[in-house]
Every structure is written in structure tokens, then in C-alpha cells.
C-alpha atoms as a printed R data frame, in Angstrom:
   type eleno elety resid chain resno      x      y       z
1  ATOM     1    CA   MET     A     1  0.000  0.000   0.000
2  ATOM     2    CA   ASP     A     2  2.862  2.417   0.769
3  ATOM     3    CA   SER     A     3  4.535  1.796  -2.591
4  ATOM     4    CA   ASN     A     4  1.345  2.803  -4.444
5  ATOM     5    CA   LEU     A     5  1.210  6.025  -2.445
6  ATOM     6    CA   LEU     A     6  4.848  6.813  -3.237
7  ATOM     7    CA   ILE     A     7  4.339  6.102  -6.934
8  ATOM     8    CA   THR     A     8  1.260  8.339  -7.024
9  ATOM     9    CA   LEU     A     9  3.111 11.081  -5.165
10 ATOM    10    CA   GLY     A    10  6.050 10.707  -7.581
11 ATOM    11    CA   TYR     A    11  3.741 11.131 -10.580
12 ATOM    12    CA   LEU     A    12  2.211 14.236  -8.990
13 ATOM    13    CA   VAL     A    13  5.614 15.813  -8.311
14 ATOM    14    CA   PHE     A    14  6.764 14.925 -11.849
15 ATOM    15    CA   PHE     A    15  3.620 16.489 -13.367
16 ATOM    16    CA   ILE     A    16  4.043 19.687 -11.345
17 ATOM    17    CA   LEU     A    17  7.711 19.935 -12.357
18 ATOM    18    CA   ILE     A    18  6.913 19.472 -16.056
19 ATOM    19    CA   MET     A    19  4.092 22.029 -15.807
20 ATOM    20    CA   TYR     A    20  6.455 24.530 -14.195
21 ATOM    21    CA   LEU     A    21  9.116 24.012 -16.859
22 ATOM    22    CA   MET     A    22  6.701 24.227 -19.792
23 ATOM    23    CA   ILE     A    23  4.334 26.984 -18.672
24 ATOM    24    CA   PHE     A    24  5.553 29.154 -15.828
25 ATOM    25    CA   LEU     A    25  9.266 29.456 -16.612
26 ATOM    26    CA   PRO     A    26  8.811 30.647 -20.251
27 ATOM    27    CA   GLN     A    27  6.168 33.141 -19.090
28 ATOM    28    CA   LYS     A    28  8.575 34.572 -16.513
29 ATOM    29    CA   ARG     A    29 11.217 34.963 -19.232
30 ATOM    30    CA   ARG     A    30  8.750 36.765 -21.530
31 ATOM    31    CA   ASP     A    31  7.676 39.077 -18.702
32 ATOM    32    CA   LYS     A    32 11.290 39.920 -17.862
33 ATOM    33    CA   LYS     A    33 12.078 40.640 -21.536
34 ATOM    34    CA   THR     A    34  8.987 42.855 -21.893
35 ATOM    35    CA   LYS     A    35  9.845 44.814 -18.740
36 ATOM    36    CA   ALA     A    36 13.390 45.389 -20.000
37 ATOM    37    CA   MET     A    37 12.016 46.616 -23.347
38 ATOM    38    CA   LEU     A    38  9.620 49.052 -21.655
39 ATOM    39    CA   ASP     A    39 12.325 50.349 -19.311
40 ATOM    40    CA   ALA     A    40 14.656 50.993 -22.275
41 ATOM    41    CA   MET     A    41 12.134 53.178 -24.154
42 ATOM    42    CA   GLN     A    42 13.402 56.650 -25.017
43 ATOM    43    CA   VAL     A    43 11.965 59.744 -26.608
44 ATOM    44    CA   GLY     A    44 12.321 59.405 -30.374
45 ATOM    45    CA   ASN     A    45 11.789 55.631 -30.501
46 ATOM    46    CA   THR     A    46  8.963 54.305 -32.630
47 ATOM    47    CA   VAL     A    47  6.417 52.140 -30.818
48 ATOM    48    CA   ILE     A    48  3.647 49.818 -31.898
49 ATOM    49    CA   SER     A    49  0.714 49.422 -29.516
50 ATOM    50    CA   ILE     A    50 -1.248 46.244 -28.943
51 ATOM    51    CA   GLY     A    51 -4.033 47.867 -30.960
52 ATOM    52    CA   GLY     A    52 -1.757 48.445 -33.949
53 ATOM    53    CA   ILE     A    53 -1.209 52.187 -33.490
54 ATOM    54    CA   THR     A    54  2.272 53.247 -34.557
55 ATOM    55    CA   GLY     A    55  3.988 56.474 -33.572
56 ATOM    56    CA   ASN     A    56  7.073 58.195 -32.261
57 ATOM    57    CA   ILE     A    57  7.520 58.763 -28.539
58 ATOM    58    CA   VAL     A    58  7.436 62.445 -27.575
59 ATOM    59    CA   ASN     A    59  7.062 62.118 -23.799
60 ATOM    60    CA   ILE     A    60  7.404 59.413 -21.149
61 ATOM    61    CA   LYS     A    61  5.838 59.754 -17.711
62 ATOM    62    CA   ASP     A    62  5.562 57.175 -14.912
63 ATOM    63    CA   ASP     A    63  3.277 54.625 -16.557
64 ATOM    64    CA   GLU     A    64  2.209 56.609 -19.637
65 ATOM    65    CA   VAL     A    65  3.800 57.214 -23.011
66 ATOM    66    CA   THR     A    66  2.750 60.041 -25.333
67 ATOM    67    CA   ILE     A    67  3.197 59.236 -29.001
68 ATOM    68    CA   GLU     A    68  2.877 61.381 -32.103
69 ATOM    69    CA   THR     A    69  1.231 59.620 -35.001
70 ATOM    70    CA   GLY     A    70 -0.088 60.345 -38.467
71 ATOM    71    CA   VAL     A    71  0.428 63.150 -40.924
72 ATOM    72    CA   GLU     A    72 -1.393 65.616 -38.691
73 ATOM    73    CA   LYS     A    73  0.934 64.803 -35.765
74 ATOM    74    CA   ALA     A    74 -1.898 63.736 -33.472
75 ATOM    75    CA   LYS     A    75 -0.725 63.037 -29.931
76 ATOM    76    CA   ILE     A    76 -2.011 59.938 -28.153
77 ATOM    77    CA   ASN     A    77 -1.403 58.885 -24.548
78 ATOM    78    CA   LEU     A    78 -0.849 55.159 -24.040
79 ATOM    79    CA   LYS     A    79 -0.277 53.163 -20.892
80 ATOM    80    CA   LYS     A    80  3.085 51.410 -20.910
81 ATOM    81    CA   TRP     A    81  1.425 47.995 -20.738
82 ATOM    82    CA   ALA     A    82 -0.283 48.771 -24.072
83 ATOM    83    CA   VAL     A    83  3.053 49.005 -25.913
84 ATOM    84    CA   LYS     A    84  3.709 45.807 -27.849
85 ATOM    85    CA   GLU     A    85  7.005 46.629 -29.531
86 ATOM    86    CA   VAL     A    86  9.675 49.337 -29.453
87 ATOM    87    CA   VAL     A    87 11.557 50.006 -32.687
88 ATOM    88    CA   LYS     A    88 14.793 51.859 -32.044
89 ATOM    89    CA   PRO     A    89 15.996 54.244 -34.771
90 ATOM    90    CA   ILE     A    90 18.845 52.998 -36.949
91 ATOM    91    CA   GLU     A    91 21.992 54.941 -36.151
92 ATOM    92    CA   SER     A    92 24.325 55.749 -39.040
């Protein structure tokens, strides 16, 4: 009876370990990479929001980014979490 309990407990521990390695660890890596990207934003970088809006950063405050977009230079305030990608300008 004890060996069945140990085998069952071993399967449970193995399942939890595999779940951690396949789900939680990659998510932590993605979160860390995203945070580093958002912390490295600078005025003048081009950003793409999760909604597909593209523009150049003109101002960065605590958790907000002001971008300038379009021909008419419309200014839009975005929360930092809404930024999907930061495109740094190519330096010559």
C-alpha cells in the first residue's frame, strides 16, 4: 500500500515539475524581456501598440507614453502595458 502512495506522489511531483518548466518558466522569461524593453524606451523611438497604433515617442511619464502619429501629428497617450514593440531608430 505504501509503494502505491509513493508512486502516485512521484507522478504528482513529476507532473508539477513538467508544468512549471513548460508553462511558468517561459512566461517569466517573456515578462522579464517585456519589462526590460519598456524600461529601455526613449523619446524618439517608434512604438507599436497592442491595438496596432504606430507612432514616435514624444514624452514618457511614470506609466504613460505620449506618441505622435499620423500626418497631422496627433498626440495619443498610451499606458506602458499597451506598448507591444519598441523600434529603435537605426543609427548611421
